[in-house]
PQR file of N, CA, C, O and H, with PARSE charges and radii, in Angstrom:
ATOM      1  N   MET A   1      73.042 127.471 155.670 -0.4000 1.5000
ATOM      2  CA  MET A   1      73.883 127.800 154.786 -0.0000 2.0000
ATOM      3  C   MET A   1      73.363 128.083 153.561  0.5500 1.7000
ATOM      4  O   MET A   1      72.547 127.253 153.162 -0.5500 1.4000
ATOM      5  N   THR A   2      73.597 129.043 152.815 -0.4000 1.5000
ATOM      6  CA  THR A   2      73.527 128.866 150.891 -0.0000 2.0000
ATOM      7  C   THR A   2      74.112 128.552 149.880  0.5500 1.7000
ATOM      8  O   THR A   2      75.093 129.285 149.754 -0.5500 1.4000
ATOM      9  H   THR A   2      74.260 129.718 153.139  0.4000 1.0000
ATOM     10  N   ASP A   3      74.032 127.852 149.096 -0.4000 1.5000
ATOM     11  CA  ASP A   3      74.760 127.120 147.722 -0.0000 2.0000
ATOM     12  C   ASP A   3      75.958 128.244 147.756  0.5500 1.7000
ATOM     13  O   ASP A   3      77.139 127.974 147.972 -0.5500 1.4000
ATOM     14  H   ASP A   3      73.235 127.256 149.198  0.4000 1.0000
ATOM     15  N   GLY A   4      75.410 129.606 147.494 -0.4000 1.5000
ATOM     16  CA  GLY A   4      77.051 130.320 146.883 -0.0000 2.0000
ATOM     17  C   GLY A   4      77.863 130.459 148.261  0.5500 1.7000
ATOM     18  O   GLY A   4      79.085 130.450 148.115 -0.5500 1.4000
ATOM     19  H   GLY A   4      74.451 129.826 147.320  0.4000 1.0000
ATOM     20  N   LYS A   5      77.337 130.600 149.712 -0.4000 1.5000
ATOM     21  CA  LYS A   5      78.275 130.546 150.456 -0.0000 2.0000
ATOM     22  C   LYS A   5      78.985 129.074 150.828  0.5500 1.7000
ATOM     23  O   LYS A   5      79.952 129.051 151.590 -0.5500 1.4000
ATOM     24  H   LYS A   5      76.344 130.608 149.830  0.4000 1.0000
ATOM     25  N   LYS A   6      78.502 127.983 150.307 -0.4000 1.5000
ATOM     26  CA  LYS A   6      79.232 126.654 150.296 -0.0000 2.0000
ATOM     27  C   LYS A   6      80.146 126.880 149.208  0.5500 1.7000
ATOM     28  O   LYS A   6      81.321 126.875 149.574 -0.5500 1.4000
ATOM     29  H   LYS A   6      77.716 128.001 149.688  0.4000 1.0000
ATOM     30  N   MET A   7      79.949 127.087 147.920 -0.4000 1.5000
ATOM     31  CA  MET A   7      80.639 127.328 147.154 -0.0000 2.0000
ATOM     32  C   MET A   7      81.959 127.910 147.179  0.5500 1.7000
ATOM     33  O   MET A   7      82.991 127.359 146.796 -0.5500 1.4000
ATOM     34  H   MET A   7      78.995 127.091 147.623  0.4000 1.0000
ATOM     35  N   PHE A   8      81.808 129.408 147.800 -0.4000 1.5000
ATOM     36  CA  PHE A   8      83.062 130.176 148.199 -0.0000 2.0000
ATOM     37  C   PHE A   8      83.362 129.678 149.171  0.5500 1.7000
ATOM     38  O   PHE A   8      84.413 130.198 149.547 -0.5500 1.4000
ATOM     39  H   PHE A   8      80.969 129.856 148.110  0.4000 1.0000
ATOM     40  N   LEU A   9      82.985 128.813 149.944 -0.4000 1.5000
ATOM     41  CA  LEU A   9      84.136 128.078 151.395 -0.0000 2.0000
ATOM     42  C   LEU A   9      84.756 126.731 150.294  0.5500 1.7000
ATOM     43  O   LEU A   9      85.808 126.181 150.618 -0.5500 1.4000
ATOM     44  H   LEU A   9      82.131 128.391 149.639  0.4000 1.0000
ATOM     45  N   TRP A  10      84.316 126.463 149.531 -0.4000 1.5000
ATOM     46  CA  TRP A  10      84.992 125.082 148.714 -0.0000 2.0000
ATOM     47  C   TRP A  10      86.461 125.864 148.168  0.5500 1.7000
ATOM     48  O   TRP A  10      87.620 125.725 148.559 -0.5500 1.4000
ATOM     49  H   TRP A  10      83.461 126.910 149.268  0.4000 1.0000
ATOM     50  N   GLY A  11      85.958 126.606 147.255 -0.4000 1.5000
ATOM     51  CA  GLY A  11      86.562 127.328 146.513 -0.0000 2.0000
ATOM     52  C   GLY A  11      87.803 127.699 147.518  0.5500 1.7000
ATOM     53  O   GLY A  11      88.950 127.251 147.491 -0.5500 1.4000
ATOM     54  H   GLY A  11      85.017 126.719 146.937  0.4000 1.0000
ATOM     55  N   LEU A  12      87.209 128.675 148.434 -0.4000 1.5000
ATOM     56  CA  LEU A  12      88.680 129.267 149.376 -0.0000 2.0000
ATOM     57  C   LEU A  12      89.668 127.929 150.002  0.5500 1.7000
ATOM     58  O   LEU A  12      90.851 127.975 150.340 -0.5500 1.4000
ATOM     59  H   LEU A  12      86.278 129.039 148.456  0.4000 1.0000
ATOM     60  N   ALA A  13      88.815 126.870 150.014 -0.4000 1.5000
ATOM     61  CA  ALA A  13      89.773 125.573 150.698 -0.0000 2.0000
ATOM     62  C   ALA A  13      90.428 125.428 149.817  0.5500 1.7000
ATOM     63  O   ALA A  13      91.631 125.519 150.061 -0.5500 1.4000
ATOM     64  H   ALA A  13      87.855 126.833 149.740  0.4000 1.0000
ATOM     65  N   ALA A  14      89.954 125.083 148.106 -0.4000 1.5000
ATOM     66  CA  ALA A  14      90.447 124.520 147.252 -0.0000 2.0000
ATOM     67  C   ALA A  14      91.722 125.657 146.751  0.5500 1.7000
ATOM     68  O   ALA A  14      92.411 125.438 145.755 -0.5500 1.4000
ATOM     69  H   ALA A  14      88.977 125.010 147.907  0.4000 1.0000
ATOM     70  N   GLY A  15      91.886 126.852 147.601 -0.4000 1.5000
ATOM     71  CA  GLY A  15      92.735 127.385 146.537 -0.0000 2.0000
ATOM     72  C   GLY A  15      93.950 127.657 147.803  0.5500 1.7000
ATOM     73  O   GLY A  15      95.125 127.850 147.489 -0.5500 1.4000
ATOM     74  H   GLY A  15      91.327 127.030 148.411  0.4000 1.0000
ATOM     75  N   VAL A  16      93.535 127.643 149.122 -0.4000 1.5000
ATOM     76  CA  VAL A  16      94.550 127.069 150.055 -0.0000 2.0000
ATOM     77  C   VAL A  16      95.071 126.040 149.784  0.5500 1.7000
ATOM     78  O   VAL A  16      96.300 126.120 149.795 -0.5500 1.4000
ATOM     79  H   VAL A  16      92.581 127.487 149.377  0.4000 1.0000
ATOM     80  N   ALA A  17      94.494 124.646 149.429 -0.4000 1.5000
ATOM     81  CA  ALA A  17      95.436 123.414 149.139 -0.0000 2.0000
ATOM     82  C   ALA A  17      96.498 123.958 148.284  0.5500 1.7000
ATOM     83  O   ALA A  17      97.711 123.746 148.258 -0.5500 1.4000
ATOM     84  H   ALA A  17      93.496 124.581 149.421  0.4000 1.0000
ATOM     85  N   ALA A  18      95.692 124.747 147.561 -0.4000 1.5000
ATOM     86  CA  ALA A  18      96.553 124.677 146.174 -0.0000 2.0000
ATOM     87  C   ALA A  18      97.702 125.715 146.264  0.5500 1.7000
ATOM     88  O   ALA A  18      98.454 125.764 145.290 -0.5500 1.4000
ATOM     89  H   ALA A  18      94.707 124.919 147.582  0.4000 1.0000
ATOM     90  N   ALA A  19      97.961 126.642 147.417 -0.4000 1.5000
ATOM     91  CA  ALA A  19      99.041 127.621 147.352 -0.0000 2.0000
ATOM     92  C   ALA A  19     100.019 126.513 148.439  0.5500 1.7000
ATOM     93  O   ALA A  19     101.218 126.338 148.220 -0.5500 1.4000
ATOM     94  H   ALA A  19      97.350 126.603 148.208  0.4000 1.0000
ATOM     95  N   ALA A  20      99.381 125.917 149.459 -0.4000 1.5000
ATOM     96  CA  ALA A  20     100.382 125.010 150.002 -0.0000 2.0000
ATOM     97  C   ALA A  20     101.070 124.446 148.882  0.5500 1.7000
ATOM     98  O   ALA A  20     102.227 124.698 148.547 -0.5500 1.4000
ATOM     99  H   ALA A  20      98.407 126.058 149.637  0.4000 1.0000
ATOM    100  N   LEU A  21      99.846 123.252 148.042 -0.4000 1.5000
ATOM    101  CA  LEU A  21     101.003 122.605 147.163 -0.0000 2.0000
ATOM    102  C   LEU A  21     102.054 123.148 146.041  0.5500 1.7000
ATOM    103  O   LEU A  21     102.832 122.365 145.496 -0.5500 1.4000
ATOM    104  H   LEU A  21      98.906 123.048 148.315  0.4000 1.0000
ATOM    105  N   PHE A  22     102.031 124.521 145.734 -0.4000 1.5000
ATOM    106  CA  PHE A  22     102.542 124.876 145.019 -0.0000 2.0000
ATOM    107  C   PHE A  22     103.886 125.528 145.801  0.5500 1.7000
ATOM    108  O   PHE A  22     104.476 126.321 145.066 -0.5500 1.4000
ATOM    109  H   PHE A  22     101.400 125.158 146.177  0.4000 1.0000
ATOM    110  N   ARG A  23     104.213 125.441 146.513 -0.4000 1.5000
ATOM    111  CA  ARG A  23     105.453 126.062 147.619 -0.0000 2.0000
ATOM    112  C   ARG A  23     106.282 124.989 148.009  0.5500 1.7000
ATOM    113  O   ARG A  23     107.354 125.184 148.582 -0.5500 1.4000
ATOM    114  H   ARG A  23     103.733 124.798 147.109  0.4000 1.0000
ATOM    115  N   THR A  24     105.660 123.369 147.610 -0.4000 1.5000
ATOM    116  CA  THR A  24     106.266 122.469 148.046 -0.0000 2.0000
ATOM    117  C   THR A  24     107.647 121.882 147.140  0.5500 1.7000
ATOM    118  O   THR A  24     107.261 121.598 146.007 -0.5500 1.4000
ATOM    119  H   THR A  24     104.789 123.211 147.145  0.4000 1.0000
ATOM    120  N   ASP A  25     108.434 121.743 147.231 -0.4000 1.5000
ATOM    121  CA  ASP A  25     110.179 121.263 146.763 -0.0000 2.0000
ATOM    122  C   ASP A  25     109.333 120.003 145.648  0.5500 1.7000
ATOM    123  O   ASP A  25     109.412 120.135 144.426 -0.5500 1.4000
ATOM    124  H   ASP A  25     108.748 121.973 148.152  0.4000 1.0000
ATOM    125  N   THR A  26     108.922 119.383 145.986 -0.4000 1.5000
ATOM    126  CA  THR A  26     108.543 118.423 145.115 -0.0000 2.0000
ATOM    127  C   THR A  26     107.708 118.774 144.454  0.5500 1.7000
ATOM    128  O   THR A  26     107.712 118.010 143.489 -0.5500 1.4000
ATOM    129  H   THR A  26     108.857 119.276 146.978  0.4000 1.0000
ATOM    130  N   PHE A  27     106.561 119.843 144.292 -0.4000 1.5000
ATOM    131  CA  PHE A  27     105.706 119.937 143.287 -0.0000 2.0000
ATOM    132  C   PHE A  27     106.642 120.697 142.284  0.5500 1.7000
ATOM    133  O   PHE A  27     106.413 120.424 141.106 -0.5500 1.4000
ATOM    134  H   PHE A  27     106.558 120.464 145.076  0.4000 1.0000
ATOM    135  N   ARG A  28     107.930 121.847 142.580 -0.4000 1.5000
ATOM    136  CA  ARG A  28     108.730 122.511 141.881 -0.0000 2.0000
ATOM    137  C   ARG A  28     109.405 121.557 140.718  0.5500 1.7000
ATOM    138  O   ARG A  28     109.475 121.600 139.490 -0.5500 1.4000
ATOM    139  H   ARG A  28     108.115 122.069 143.538  0.4000 1.0000
ATOM    140  N   LYS A  29     109.860 120.683 141.746 -0.4000 1.5000
ATOM    141  CA  LYS A  29     110.935 119.522 140.856 -0.0000 2.0000
ATOM    142  C   LYS A  29     109.965 118.861 140.093  0.5500 1.7000
ATOM    143  O   LYS A  29     110.324 118.565 138.953 -0.5500 1.4000
ATOM    144  H   LYS A  29     109.803 120.648 142.744  0.4000 1.0000
ATOM    145  N   GLY A  30     108.570 118.483 140.502 -0.4000 1.5000
ATOM    146  CA  GLY A  30     108.099 117.621 139.357 -0.0000 2.0000
ATOM    147  C   GLY A  30     107.612 118.951 137.678  0.5500 1.7000
ATOM    148  O   GLY A  30     107.463 118.608 136.505 -0.5500 1.4000
ATOM    149  H   GLY A  30     108.278 118.724 141.428  0.4000 1.0000
ATOM    150  N   CYS A  31     107.506 120.293 138.239 -0.4000 1.5000
ATOM    151  CA  CYS A  31     106.980 121.258 137.191 -0.0000 2.0000
ATOM    152  C   CYS A  31     108.385 121.286 136.619  0.5500 1.7000
ATOM    153  O   CYS A  31     108.196 121.343 135.404 -0.5500 1.4000
ATOM    154  H   CYS A  31     107.627 120.571 139.192  0.4000 1.0000
ATOM    155  N   SER A  32     109.779 121.276 136.856 -0.4000 1.5000
ATOM    156  CA  SER A  32     110.614 121.590 136.149 -0.0000 2.0000
ATOM    157  C   SER A  32     110.675 120.525 135.230  0.5500 1.7000
ATOM    158  O   SER A  32     110.540 120.528 134.006 -0.5500 1.4000
ATOM    159  H   SER A  32     109.932 121.229 137.843  0.4000 1.0000
ATOM    160  N   LYS A  33     110.984 119.281 136.316 -0.4000 1.5000
ATOM    161  CA  LYS A  33     111.049 118.065 135.268 -0.0000 2.0000
ATOM    162  C   LYS A  33     109.859 118.286 133.879  0.5500 1.7000
ATOM    163  O   LYS A  33     110.389 118.577 132.806 -0.5500 1.4000
ATOM    164  H   LYS A  33     111.094 119.278 137.310  0.4000 1.0000
ATOM    165  N   VAL A  34     108.852 118.201 133.886 -0.4000 1.5000
ATOM    166  CA  VAL A  34     107.658 117.972 133.221 -0.0000 2.0000
ATOM    167  C   VAL A  34     108.601 119.368 131.815  0.5500 1.7000
ATOM    168  O   VAL A  34     109.004 118.998 130.712 -0.5500 1.4000
ATOM    169  H   VAL A  34     108.422 117.964 134.757  0.4000 1.0000
ATOM    170  N   ILE A  35     108.691 120.587 132.245 -0.4000 1.5000
ATOM    171  CA  ILE A  35     108.852 121.230 131.609 -0.0000 2.0000
ATOM    172  C   ILE A  35     109.999 121.497 130.946  0.5500 1.7000
ATOM    173  O   ILE A  35     110.131 122.194 129.940 -0.5500 1.4000
ATOM    174  H   ILE A  35     108.363 120.887 133.141  0.4000 1.0000
ATOM    175  N   ALA A  36     111.172 120.663 131.814 -0.4000 1.5000
ATOM    176  CA  ALA A  36     112.497 120.344 130.364 -0.0000 2.0000
ATOM    177  C   ALA A  36     112.059 119.020 129.892  0.5500 1.7000
ATOM    178  O   ALA A  36     112.774 118.726 128.933 -0.5500 1.4000
ATOM    179  H   ALA A  36     111.065 120.097 132.631  0.4000 1.0000
ATOM    180  N   GLY A  37     111.020 117.889 130.188 -0.4000 1.5000
ATOM    181  CA  GLY A  37     110.762 116.908 128.702 -0.0000 2.0000
ATOM    182  C   GLY A  37     110.003 117.976 127.604  0.5500 1.7000
ATOM    183  O   GLY A  37     109.725 117.778 126.421 -0.5500 1.4000
ATOM    184  H   GLY A  37     110.440 118.127 130.966  0.4000 1.0000
ATOM    185  N   GLY A  38     109.838 118.847 128.214 -0.4000 1.5000
ATOM    186  CA  GLY A  38     108.320 119.525 126.886 -0.0000 2.0000
ATOM    187  C   GLY A  38     109.258 120.164 126.149  0.5500 1.7000
ATOM    188  O   GLY A  38     108.774 120.232 125.019 -0.5500 1.4000
ATOM    189  H   GLY A  38     110.063 119.008 129.175  0.4000 1.0000
ATOM    190  N   MET A  39     110.700 120.848 126.148 -0.4000 1.5000
ATOM    191  CA  MET A  39     111.646 121.567 125.608 -0.0000 2.0000
ATOM    192  C   MET A  39     112.640 120.590 124.754  0.5500 1.7000
ATOM    193  O   MET A  39     113.324 120.941 123.793 -0.5500 1.4000
ATOM    194  H   MET A  39     111.094 120.793 127.065  0.4000 1.0000
ATOM    195  N   GLN A  40     112.556 119.170 125.374 -0.4000 1.5000
ATOM    196  CA  GLN A  40     113.080 118.106 124.793 -0.0000 2.0000
ATOM    197  C   GLN A  40     112.683 117.628 123.946  0.5500 1.7000
ATOM    198  O   GLN A  40     113.421 117.666 122.962 -0.5500 1.4000
ATOM    199  H   GLN A  40     112.001 118.885 126.154  0.4000 1.0000
ATOM    200  N   LEU A  41     111.463 116.974 123.792 -0.4000 1.5000
ATOM    201  CA  LEU A  41     110.499 117.049 122.992 -0.0000 2.0000
ATOM    202  C   LEU A  41     110.213 117.841 121.591  0.5500 1.7000
ATOM    203  O   LEU A  41     109.851 117.387 120.506 -0.5500 1.4000
ATOM    204  H   LEU A  41     110.863 116.943 124.591  0.4000 1.0000
ATOM    205  N   LYS A  42     110.521 119.276 122.018 -0.4000 1.5000
ATOM    206  CA  LYS A  42     109.987 120.871 121.266 -0.0000 2.0000
ATOM    207  C   LYS A  42     111.500 120.033 120.447  0.5500 1.7000
ATOM    208  O   LYS A  42     111.497 119.579 119.303 -0.5500 1.4000
ATOM    209  H   LYS A  42     110.814 119.645 122.900  0.4000 1.0000
ATOM    210  N   ASP A  43     112.463 120.022 121.235 -0.4000 1.5000
ATOM    211  CA  ASP A  43     113.936 119.891 120.357 -0.0000 2.0000
ATOM    212  C   ASP A  43     114.078 118.563 119.327  0.5500 1.7000
ATOM    213  O   ASP A  43     114.488 118.765 118.184 -0.5500 1.4000
ATOM    214  H   ASP A  43     112.465 120.390 122.164  0.4000 1.0000
ATOM    215  N   ASP A  44     113.767 117.349 119.714 -0.4000 1.5000
ATOM    216  CA  ASP A  44     113.865 116.473 119.139 -0.0000 2.0000
ATOM    217  C   ASP A  44     112.339 116.177 117.714  0.5500 1.7000
ATOM    218  O   ASP A  44     112.103 115.332 116.851 -0.5500 1.4000
ATOM    219  H   ASP A  44     113.433 117.185 120.643  0.4000 1.0000
ATOM    220  N   ALA A  45     111.812 117.192 118.119 -0.4000 1.5000
ATOM    221  CA  ALA A  45     110.488 117.377 116.495 -0.0000 2.0000
ATOM    222  C   ALA A  45     111.001 117.915 115.531  0.5500 1.7000
ATOM    223  O   ALA A  45     111.058 117.559 114.354 -0.5500 1.4000
ATOM    224  H   ALA A  45     112.003 117.879 118.820  0.4000 1.0000
ATOM    225  N   LYS A  46     111.437 118.917 116.120 -0.4000 1.5000
ATOM    226  CA  LYS A  46     111.988 119.890 115.034 -0.0000 2.0000
ATOM    227  C   LYS A  46     112.865 119.489 114.553  0.5500 1.7000
ATOM    228  O   LYS A  46     112.715 119.397 113.334 -0.5500 1.4000
ATOM    229  H   LYS A  46     111.391 119.206 117.076  0.4000 1.0000
ATOM    230  N   GLU A  47     114.101 119.066 115.027 -0.4000 1.5000
ATOM    231  CA  GLU A  47     114.857 117.801 114.457 -0.0000 2.0000
ATOM    232  C   GLU A  47     114.762 116.906 113.345  0.5500 1.7000
ATOM    233  O   GLU A  47     115.444 116.691 112.342 -0.5500 1.4000
ATOM    234  H   GLU A  47     114.223 119.141 116.017  0.4000 1.0000
ATOM    235  N   TYR A  48     113.824 116.503 113.780 -0.4000 1.5000
ATOM    236  CA  TYR A  48     112.955 115.064 112.920 -0.0000 2.0000
ATOM    237  C   TYR A  48     112.415 115.750 111.528  0.5500 1.7000
ATOM    238  O   TYR A  48     112.730 115.611 110.347 -0.5500 1.4000
ATOM    239  H   TYR A  48     113.271 116.678 114.594  0.4000 1.0000
ATOM    240  N   PHE A  49     111.453 116.556 112.222 -0.4000 1.5000
ATOM    241  CA  PHE A  49     111.140 117.919 110.553 -0.0000 2.0000
ATOM    242  C   PHE A  49     112.266 117.886 109.772  0.5500 1.7000
ATOM    243  O   PHE A  49     112.276 117.338 108.669 -0.5500 1.4000
ATOM    244  H   PHE A  49     111.196 116.669 113.182  0.4000 1.0000
ATOM    245  N   GLU A  50     113.369 118.520 110.341 -0.4000 1.5000
ATOM    246  CA  GLU A  50     114.391 119.074 109.321 -0.0000 2.0000
ATOM    247  C   GLU A  50     115.282 117.997 109.152  0.5500 1.7000
ATOM    248  O   GLU A  50     116.297 118.501 108.671 -0.5500 1.4000
ATOM    249  H   GLU A  50     113.361 118.964 111.237  0.4000 1.0000
ATOM    250  N   THR A  51     115.426 116.958 109.269 -0.4000 1.5000
ATOM    251  CA  THR A  51     115.774 115.930 108.182 -0.0000 2.0000
ATOM    252  C   THR A  51     114.838 115.190 107.623  0.5500 1.7000
ATOM    253  O   THR A  51     115.240 114.441 106.733 -0.5500 1.4000
ATOM    254  H   THR A  51     114.601 116.549 109.660  0.4000 1.0000
ATOM    255  N   ILE A  52     113.252 115.159 107.973 -0.4000 1.5000
ATOM    256  CA  ILE A  52     112.181 115.326 106.394 -0.0000 2.0000
ATOM    257  C   ILE A  52     112.614 116.338 105.310  0.5500 1.7000
ATOM    258  O   ILE A  52     112.988 116.098 104.162 -0.5500 1.4000
ATOM    259  H   ILE A  52     112.925 115.767 108.697  0.4000 1.0000
ATOM    260  N   LYS A  53     112.451 117.756 106.062 -0.4000 1.5000
ATOM    261  CA  LYS A  53     112.581 118.583 105.153 -0.0000 2.0000
ATOM    262  C   LYS A  53     113.409 118.389 104.116  0.5500 1.7000
ATOM    263  O   LYS A  53     113.125 118.217 102.931 -0.5500 1.4000
ATOM    264  H   LYS A  53     112.147 117.951 106.994  0.4000 1.0000
ATOM    265  N   GLU A  54     114.782 118.443 104.815 -0.4000 1.5000
ATOM    266  CA  GLU A  54     116.329 117.863 103.673 -0.0000 2.0000
ATOM    267  C   GLU A  54     116.059 116.455 102.976  0.5500 1.7000
ATOM    268  O   GLU A  54     116.467 116.392 101.816 -0.5500 1.4000
ATOM    269  H   GLU A  54     115.013 118.583 105.778  0.4000 1.0000
ATOM    270  N   ASP A  55     115.356 115.159 103.556 -0.4000 1.5000
ATOM    271  CA  ASP A  55     115.295 114.642 102.529 -0.0000 2.0000
ATOM    272  C   ASP A  55     113.996 114.538 101.513  0.5500 1.7000
ATOM    273  O   ASP A  55     113.896 113.680 100.637 -0.5500 1.4000
ATOM    274  H   ASP A  55     115.024 115.211 104.498  0.4000 1.0000
ATOM    275  N   ALA A  56     113.017 115.569 101.788 -0.4000 1.5000
ATOM    276  CA  ALA A  56     112.538 116.057 100.421 -0.0000 2.0000
ATOM    277  C   ALA A  56     113.040 117.049  99.583  0.5500 1.7000
ATOM    278  O   ALA A  56     112.828 117.088  98.371 -0.5500 1.4000
ATOM    279  H   ALA A  56     113.099 116.266 102.500  0.4000 1.0000
ATOM    280  N   GLU A  57     113.720 117.872 100.231 -0.4000 1.5000
ATOM    281  CA  GLU A  57     114.393 118.698  98.757 -0.0000 2.0000
ATOM    282  C   GLU A  57     115.247 117.770  98.155  0.5500 1.7000
ATOM    283  O   GLU A  57     115.227 117.795  96.925 -0.5500 1.4000
ATOM    284  H   GLU A  57     113.891 117.840 101.216  0.4000 1.0000
ATOM    285  N   ASP A  58     116.178 116.755  98.815 -0.4000 1.5000
ATOM    286  CA  ASP A  58     117.139 115.484  98.390 -0.0000 2.0000
ATOM    287  C   ASP A  58     116.382 115.011  97.150  0.5500 1.7000
ATOM    288  O   ASP A  58     116.910 115.091  96.041 -0.5500 1.4000
ATOM    289  H   ASP A  58     116.194 116.735  99.814  0.4000 1.0000
ATOM    290  N   ILE A  59     115.098 114.498  97.329 -0.4000 1.5000
ATOM    291  CA  ILE A  59     114.444 113.592  96.984 -0.0000 2.0000
ATOM    292  C   ILE A  59     113.959 115.136  95.457  0.5500 1.7000
ATOM    293  O   ILE A  59     114.730 115.449  94.549 -0.5500 1.4000
ATOM    294  H   ILE A  59     114.669 114.433  98.230  0.4000 1.0000
ATOM    295  N   LYS A  60     113.571 115.306  95.520 -0.4000 1.5000
ATOM    296  CA  LYS A  60     113.119 116.814  94.582 -0.0000 2.0000
ATOM    297  C   LYS A  60     114.572 117.296  93.778  0.5500 1.7000
ATOM    298  O   LYS A  60     114.661 117.546  92.576 -0.5500 1.4000
ATOM    299  H   LYS A  60     112.945 115.053  96.258  0.4000 1.0000
ATOM    300  N   ALA A  61     115.188 117.326  94.344 -0.4000 1.5000
ATOM    301  CA  ALA A  61     116.529 117.676  93.492 -0.0000 2.0000
ATOM    302  C   ALA A  61     116.641 116.646  92.256  0.5500 1.7000
ATOM    303  O   ALA A  61     116.531 116.785  91.038 -0.5500 1.4000
ATOM    304  H   ALA A  61     115.116 117.123  95.320  0.4000 1.0000
ATOM    305  N   GLU A  62     116.967 115.304  93.296 -0.4000 1.5000
ATOM    306  CA  GLU A  62     117.123 114.085  92.194 -0.0000 2.0000
ATOM    307  C   GLU A  62     115.938 114.053  90.956  0.5500 1.7000
ATOM    308  O   GLU A  62     116.219 113.772  89.791 -0.5500 1.4000
ATOM    309  H   GLU A  62     117.056 115.191  94.285  0.4000 1.0000
ATOM    310  N   GLN A  63     114.979 114.291  91.287 -0.4000 1.5000
ATOM    311  CA  GLN A  63     113.650 114.281  90.468 -0.0000 2.0000
ATOM    312  C   GLN A  63     113.962 115.416  89.227  0.5500 1.7000
ATOM    313  O   GLN A  63     113.817 115.041  88.064 -0.5500 1.4000
ATOM    314  H   GLN A  63     114.751 114.519  92.234  0.4000 1.0000
ATOM    315  N   ASP A  64     114.358 116.698  89.491 -0.4000 1.5000
ATOM    316  CA  ASP A  64     114.793 117.578  88.641 -0.0000 2.0000
ATOM    317  C   ASP A  64     115.934 117.374  87.125  0.5500 1.7000
ATOM    318  O   ASP A  64     115.786 117.526  85.913 -0.5500 1.4000
ATOM    319  H   ASP A  64     114.475 117.002  90.436  0.4000 1.0000
ATOM    320  N   SER A  65     117.370 116.845  88.275 -0.4000 1.5000
ATOM    321  CA  SER A  65     118.316 116.292  87.513 -0.0000 2.0000
ATOM    322  C   SER A  65     117.699 115.368  86.631  0.5500 1.7000
ATOM    323  O   SER A  65     117.773 115.616  85.427 -0.5500 1.4000
ATOM    324  H   SER A  65     117.490 116.722  89.260  0.4000 1.0000
ATOM    325  N   LYS A  66     116.799 113.831  87.202 -0.4000 1.5000
ATOM    326  CA  LYS A  66     116.326 113.305  86.175 -0.0000 2.0000
ATOM    327  C   LYS A  66     115.771 114.114  85.005  0.5500 1.7000
ATOM    328  O   LYS A  66     116.007 113.968  83.806 -0.5500 1.4000
ATOM    329  H   LYS A  66     116.738 113.631  88.180  0.4000 1.0000
ATOM    330  N   ALA A  67     114.991 114.987  85.607 -0.4000 1.5000
ATOM    331  CA  ALA A  67     113.886 115.175  84.051 -0.0000 2.0000
ATOM    332  C   ALA A  67     114.719 116.658  83.452  0.5500 1.7000
ATOM    333  O   ALA A  67     114.315 117.219  82.434 -0.5500 1.4000
ATOM    334  H   ALA A  67     114.799 115.105  86.581  0.4000 1.0000
ATOM    335  N   ASN A  68     115.479 116.983  83.955 -0.4000 1.5000
ATOM    336  CA  ASN A  68     116.892 117.903  83.092 -0.0000 2.0000
ATOM    337  C   ASN A  68     117.767 117.304  82.236  0.5500 1.7000
ATOM    338  O   ASN A  68     118.426 118.071  81.534 -0.5500 1.4000
ATOM    339  H   ASN A  68     115.807 116.527  84.782  0.4000 1.0000
ATOM    340  N   SER A  69     118.026 115.595  82.057 -0.4000 1.5000
ATOM    341  CA  SER A  69     118.839 115.206  81.678 -0.0000 2.0000
ATOM    342  C   SER A  69     118.126 114.370  80.192  0.5500 1.7000
ATOM    343  O   SER A  69     118.858 113.744  79.425 -0.5500 1.4000
ATOM    344  H   SER A  69     117.491 114.972  82.627  0.4000 1.0000
TER
END
């Protein structure tokens, strides 16, 4: 058997194994949890950076107020 044929068969076996894995409920539930966790992380980061932005705007406003006084 040539190397090309061996690689093709290994690829075919990997594809069949992956297709079988993708159809399991455990895999789907795991993917759902990962996606939900990523979305929660995105929301938390957005909220955190919004708080930082508001704090920076408050500090700037205070400095501007002191400079104009």
